[in-house]
C-alpha positions as CSV (number, residue, x, y, z in Angstrom):
1,G,-48.8,-4.3,-2.6
2,G,-51.9,-4.8,-4.6
3,G,-53.3,-3.0,-7.6
4,G,-54.8,0.5,-7.8
5,G,-58.4,1.5,-6.9
6,G,-61.5,0.5,-8.7
7,K,-64.4,-1.8,-7.7
8,K,-63.5,-4.4,-5.1
9,L,-64.4,-7.8,-6.5
10,R,-65.1,-10.7,-4.2
11,G,-63.0,-13.8,-4.8
12,R,-60.7,-14.1,-7.8
13,T,-60.0,-10.9,-9.8
14,P,-61.1,-11.5,-13.4
15,V,-58.4,-11.2,-16.0
16,T,-58.9,-7.9,-17.7
17,A,-57.5,-6.2,-20.8
18,N,-55.3,-4.2,-18.4
19,D,-53.7,-7.4,-17.1
20,A,-53.1,-8.5,-20.7
21,N,-51.4,-5.1,-21.4
22,G,-49.2,-5.5,-18.4
23,K,-51.2,-3.0,-16.4
24,G,-53.3,-4.1,-13.5
25,P,-53.1,-5.5,-10.0
26,G,-49.6,-6.5,-9.0
27,T,-47.9,-4.4,-11.8
28,T,-46.5,-1.8,-9.4
29,S,-44.9,-4.4,-7.1
30,R,-43.6,-6.2,-10.1
31,R,-42.1,-3.0,-11.3
32,H,-40.6,-2.4,-7.9
33,D,-39.2,-6.0,-7.9
34,E,-37.7,-5.4,-11.4
35,A,-36.1,-2.1,-10.3
36,R,-34.7,-3.7,-7.1
37,D,-33.3,-6.6,-9.2
38,A,-31.8,-4.1,-11.7
39,S,-30.2,-2.0,-8.9
40,A,-28.9,-5.2,-7.3
41,A,-27.4,-6.2,-10.6
42,R,-25.9,-2.8,-11.0
43,A,-24.5,-2.9,-7.5
44,A,-23.0,-6.3,-8.2
45,A,-21.4,-5.0,-11.5
46,Y,-20.0,-1.9,-9.6
47,A,-18.7,-4.2,-6.9
48,E,-17.0,-6.4,-9.5
49,V,-15.4,-3.4,-11.2
50,G,-14.3,-2.1,-7.8
51,T,-12.8,-5.5,-7.0
52,R,-11.0,-5.5,-10.3
53,I,-9.6,-2.0,-9.7
54,A,-8.6,-2.9,-6.2
55,D,-6.8,-6.0,-7.6
56,R,-5.0,-3.9,-10.2
57,V,-4.0,-1.3,-7.5
58,D,-2.7,-4.2,-5.3
59,K,-0.7,-5.6,-8.2
60,A,0.7,-2.2,-9.0
61,L,1.6,-1.6,-5.3
62,R,3.3,-5.1,-5.1
63,A,5.2,-4.3,-8.3
64,A,6.3,-0.9,-6.9
65,A,7.4,-2.6,-3.6
66,A,9.4,-5.2,-5.7
67,D,10.9,-2.3,-7.7
68,R,11.8,-0.4,-4.6
69,A,13.4,-3.6,-3.1
70,E,15.4,-4.1,-6.3
71,L,16.4,-0.5,-6.3
72,A,17.6,-0.8,-2.7
73,T,19.6,-3.9,-3.7
74,L,21.1,-2.1,-6.7
75,R,22.0,1.0,-4.7
76,E,23.7,-1.2,-2.1
77,A,25.6,-3.0,-4.8
78,A,26.6,0.4,-6.3
79,E,27.8,1.7,-2.9
80,T,29.8,-1.5,-2.2
81,N,31.3,-1.2,-5.7
82,L,32.2,2.5,-5.1
83,R,33.7,1.6,-1.7
84,D,35.7,-1.2,-3.2
85,R,37.0,1.2,-5.9
86,R,37.9,3.8,-3.4
87,N,39.8,1.2,-1.4
88,A,41.5,0.0,-4.5
89,L,42.5,3.7,-5.3
90,D,43.8,4.1,-1.7
91,K,45.8,0.9,-2.2
92,D,47.1,2.2,-5.5
93,A,48.2,5.4,-3.8
94,R,49.8,3.5,-1.0
95,L,51.6,1.3,-3.5
96,V,52.9,4.4,-5.4
97,R,54.2,5.8,-2.1
98,L,55.9,2.5,-1.2
99,E,57.5,2.4,-4.7
100,D,58.7,6.0,-4.2
101,R,60.2,5.0,-0.8
102,C,61.8,1.9,-2.4
103,H,63.4,4.0,-5.1
104,T,64.7,6.5,-2.5
105,L,66.1,3.6,-0.4
106,E,67.6,2.0,-3.5
107,E,69.3,5.3,-4.4
108,R,70.6,5.7,-0.8
109,L,71.8,2.2,-0.9
110,A,73.6,2.7,-4.2
111,A,75.1,5.9,-2.8
112,A,76.2,4.1,0.4
113,E,77.7,1.3,-1.6
114,A,79.5,3.7,-3.9
115,S,81.0,5.6,-0.9
116,R,81.9,2.3,0.7
117,D,83.7,1.2,-2.4
118,E,85.4,4.6,-2.5
119,L,86.6,4.2,1.1
120,R,87.8,0.7,0.3
121,R,89.9,2.1,-2.5
122,E,91.5,4.6,-0.3
């Protein structure tokens, strides 16, 4: 560090008009310190912004994961529902076939009874 050129004075450097104006020995290093502090502050601000963005991204990802899980659950429920409906339809079809068979058997039974009665009459 240290100020610019000029006469070297022994002992304490006298306070000059330049010092009062903010120019003089130590000014450059002070400016460097200020620049360093400013860039550190800027870096801290950027880091904070970065952290905030990362948090927001994390939150969004967590929400997306939750949504995906919910969708998977809903899809599963829908598939189960569909399977149940298909099974119900199959049961309905089986019931219809059973009813048809019952009607056929009832008709045959009625015919058999009729012919039996006819045979009894004879």
